[in-house]
N, C-alpha and C positions, 0 to 999 in steps of 0.2 A: 576457589575460582571455578573449578570443574563442576561443583555442585550448583553454583549459580548459573552457569551456562546450561546445565542439564534442565534446570527449572525453567529457564527462558525458552528452551527448545520445546519442552513438554507443554508449556502454556500455549505456545504457538500451534502445536499439533492439535491441542484440544479446541482452540478457536477455529481451526481449519476443518474440524470434523473427523480427525484421525484419532479417535478415542483409544482404539486398541493399541496403536503405536505409542501413544502417550503413556498408557498404562505399562507397556513393556519397558519403556525407557525409565519410568518411575520405579519399577521393581528392580531393574538392573542397577540404577544409580542410588537406590535407597532413599528416594525423595517422594515416594507415593503419598506420604502423609501431608505433603505441602501442595498437592495438586487439587484444583477445584474441579474435580471430575464431574460431580453431580451438578454443579452450577452450569457448566457448558453442555452437559448432556441434556439438561432441561431446555436450554436455549436452542440447541440443535433440533430437538423434538418439535418445538413450536415453529421454528423457521421452516422446517420441512413441511409442516402442516400448511403454512402460509404459501409455500411454493406450490402446493397442490390446490391453492385457492380455497382453502378452508379456514374460517376464522374462529372455529369453536375452541380450539386449544388456546389461542391468544386471548379470547374473551374470558375464558376460565381463569387464566393468569391475571388478567386485569381485575376480575372480580375478587380474587384473593388479595390483591394489593391496591384496592380502590382508594383507601384512605390516603396512602402515601402518594399515589398518582395524582389524586385531587389536590393534595397539598403542594405538589410541585407544578400545578397548572397544566398537567398533561392533557393532550387531545387524542391520545392513542385509542382509548375505548370508543370514543365518538367516531373516529375515522374507521375503525373496524366495523361498527354498525352501518356506517354510510357505505362502506365497500360491499357489505353483504346485500344492501338494497340494490346496488348496481349489479351485483352478481345475479340476483333473482331476475332483474330485467333482462340481462344477457341470456338467461336460460329460458326466457319466455314466460316466466312466472310473475306476471305483472300484478295479478290479484294478491299473491302472497307478498310481493314487494310492498303493496299498499298497506297490508296488515302489519308487516314488519315495521314500516315507517311510522304508523300510528303508535306502535308500542315503544319506539326508541327515539323518534325525532325530537321529542320534548327535552331529552337529555343532551342534545347537541349544544355546545357553548356558542355564545354570541359571535365569537371570532370565526366560526365556521358557517355562519348563517347564510352567507352568499352561496357557498358551495352546496349547502343543503337545499336551497331554492332551485339550483340547477338540477340537482338529483330529483327533486319533486317534479320538475318539468320533464325530466327523462322518463319518469314513470308513465307520463301521458304520451310522450313521443315514441317510446319503444326503442329496441336495440338497433333498428335499421336506420335511425335518423342520421343525417349528415349535417344537421344544424349545429353550428358552434355557439357557445363552448360546450354544449351538452354531449356532442359526439366525442369530445376529448376525454370525457369521463370513462369511456369504454375501453381505453387503451390499456394493454397489459402492464405498462410501465408503472401504473398505480400500485400494483402488487409489489413491485420491486421497492418502491419508495416506502410502502407500508412495512416491508421486512426491515429496511434500514432504520425506520423509526422505532420499531419494536426492539431491535438489537441495541440501539442507543439507550433507550429507556430501561431495558432489562439490565444492561451493564451498569447504568447509573444507579439504579435502586440496589443492585447487588454490591456496589462499592468496587467494582472491577474497572480496570483501565479501558478506555474506549479503543485505544490502539495497543496492539500486542507489544509488551515490553521488549521483545526480541527486535522488533522493527525500530523501536525508539533507540535502542543501543546501537543497532546497525547504522541507522541514519546519523547518529552522533559521531560514530567512527568514520563514516564516509565524509562528513563535513570537515573533520580534522585533517583528512588526507587530500581532499579535493582542491585542485588549483585551476585557474583559467585555462591552462594548457590541456586539461583532461578532455575538453570539449573539441579539441582540434585533432583531426586524424593524423596530421603530419607530426604532431608532438606527443603521440601516445607512447608510453614507456611500458616495456614488457613486464617489469617488476612492480608496476604501480597497480594496486588493487582497484582503484577507481577508474583506471583506463581499460580494465579487462571486462569482457562480457561475462555474465549479464549485469554485473554490479554497475557498469557504466550507465546502463539504462535506468537503474534504480536511483542513481544520484544526479540524474540530469536536471531535476528541478530543485535540488537542494542548494542552499547558499554556500558561499565560500567562508572559510574560517579566516578571521583577520589575523595576520601574522606580522609581528614586529621584526622577525628574523626568519630567513628562508634557508632551507637545506637543498643543495643541488644534487641531483641524482642522474647518472648517465643513463640515457634511455636505451643504449646499446648493451651495456653489461649489467645495469641495475646497481652498480657500485656508487658510493658517495664520491662527489667531486670536491676535493680539498687541496691543501698545499702539498700533500703527498701524492695526489692523483689529479693534477691540474687540468682545467678545461683547455682543449685545443680546437682551433677554428680551421675548418677545411675550406678550400677555395670556393665551394658552393655556399658557404655561410653556415653550414651545419656545425654544431658544437658537440663534441664527445670527450670522454675522459682520455687522458694520455695512455693509461694502461690498456683500455679497450682497443685503441688504435694500434698500439704496439702488438697486441695479440693478433689483430688482423694482418699486420705486416709480416709477422712471423709465419703465418699460414702460407705466404707466397715466398718471395725471395728475400724478405727482410727489409727492403727499402721502399716498397710500394704496396698499395692495396687499392681495392675498389671502394669508392664512396658508397656507403649503405643506402643513400637516398637516390643518387643520380647514376650510380654504377660507373662513374668516370674514374680513370686511373689517377691516383694521387701519390705523389712522391713524398717521402717523409720530410724533406727539406721545405716543402710547401706549407707545412703546418705552422700556424701562428698561435702563440699562447694568449688566452683571453684573461682579462682581469676585471673583477667586479667591485664596484665601489659600495 
């Protein structure tokens, strides 16, 4: 179990760009032979190049895997060439952009023909145009989308999972623990992992697990509520375990305590036992 957890964490570190930390963990846990260090190192190198708005490294990778990319119907290489045309226009190199378009426009697939026509018009309009949709092509968000597409296709061709296995395992565990009460501030339990920050934010969009049988947990003490520790109802309507309320009463005079929610004084004889069908 520890070795599997170490592999999940090391894989996540590699995907996040913390290669040195992943290597140190691999050496310490003896799992360095199971890490795809070279795979994610190459991915990070190309992604950093795209972040600098340079397509050379990505195009070199596409050239080395052109047959497999073509077989899968990829548009990555064509989009890289199109983005290079746009970059040349942004830099004021319109003549070079025309030369580049003549060399690579013929390889653009039919499905991108509309976008290619818009880029051809952009060559004539220049980088200062505000005419839509041509001005939309100049937005830096296109580089972000290009990085996402490259990452998806790189991982797909490499046989690696698109989502880090650590996140998949974490989401599965959160779904198993999450209940509708986790979304309500008034019902948050201190001992519930899905109620605690920052995990609460991570599981906000996750579904609930269908349960045929529920387990009740006291949100005051974190202890199970069962026949040996029955649920007790306060005058305010709040429900806590009997042992947790007895502990509160012992902190004062033994016969009364403050309601954790309303801070009203509650006598022990005011408690009512709750029963669940």
